[in-house]
C-alpha positions as CSV (number, residue, x, y, z in Angstrom):
1,M,-15.6,-17.6,11.4
2,A,-12.9,-15.5,9.9
3,G,-15.2,-14.7,6.9
4,S,-17.7,-12.9,9.1
5,S,-15.0,-10.7,10.8
6,T,-13.7,-9.9,7.3
7,K,-17.1,-8.8,6.1
8,R,-17.7,-6.9,9.3
9,V,-14.5,-4.9,8.9
10,Q,-15.3,-4.4,5.2
11,K,-18.7,-2.9,6.0
12,Y,-17.1,-0.7,8.8
13,R,-14.6,0.6,6.2
14,E,-17.3,1.3,3.6
15,R,-19.4,3.2,6.3
16,M,-16.3,5.2,7.2
17,K,-15.5,6.0,3.7
18,A,-19.1,7.0,3.0
19,A,-18.9,9.4,6.0
20,G,-16.0,11.1,4.1
21,L,-13.3,9.6,6.1
22,K,-10.1,8.1,4.8
23,R,-8.0,5.1,6.4
24,V,-4.4,6.0,7.1
25,T,-1.6,4.3,8.9
26,I,0.5,6.3,11.3
27,W,3.9,5.1,12.5
28,V,5.1,6.1,15.8
29,P,8.2,5.4,17.9
30,D,8.1,2.0,19.7
31,V,8.8,2.9,23.4
32,N,10.0,-0.7,23.9
33,A,12.6,-0.6,21.1
34,P,16.3,-0.4,21.8
35,G,17.6,3.1,21.6
36,Y,14.2,4.7,22.6
37,E,15.7,6.0,25.7
38,Q,18.2,8.1,23.8
39,L,15.3,9.6,21.6
40,A,13.4,10.4,24.7
41,R,16.3,12.2,26.2
42,E,16.7,14.2,23.0
43,I,13.2,15.2,23.0
44,E,13.5,16.4,26.5
45,I,16.5,18.5,25.5
46,I,14.6,20.1,22.7
47,N,11.4,20.8,24.7
48,A,13.6,22.4,27.4
49,D,15.3,24.7,25.0
50,A,14.1,28.3,25.0
51,D,15.0,28.8,21.4
52,S,12.9,25.7,20.3
53,Q,10.0,27.2,22.2
54,C,10.3,30.5,20.5
55,V,10.3,28.7,17.1
56,M,7.4,26.6,17.9
57,E,5.4,29.6,19.2
58,E,6.3,31.5,16.0
59,M,5.2,28.5,13.8
60,L,1.9,28.3,15.7
61,A,1.3,32.1,15.3
62,L,1.8,31.8,11.6
63,G,-0.6,28.9,11.2
64,D,-4.2,29.2,10.1
65,F,-6.2,26.8,12.3
66,R,-9.6,28.3,11.7
67,D,-10.9,25.4,9.8
68,W,-9.7,22.7,12.1
69,K,-12.3,20.8,14.0
């Protein structure tokens, strides 16, 4: 049984690669991990800071997003 699922996944990955896509792994914070509450508080502080908002707006203004889809 495991063989059929392995083949199915392999075929899926081959189709995605043929379509010009690349498989990537993205690591994100674990909201259930100890200490996440502190990270969440720090993010809230940064998001509420007017200077941080100005920096983000300036960065976005400088970005070239014309080719993004």
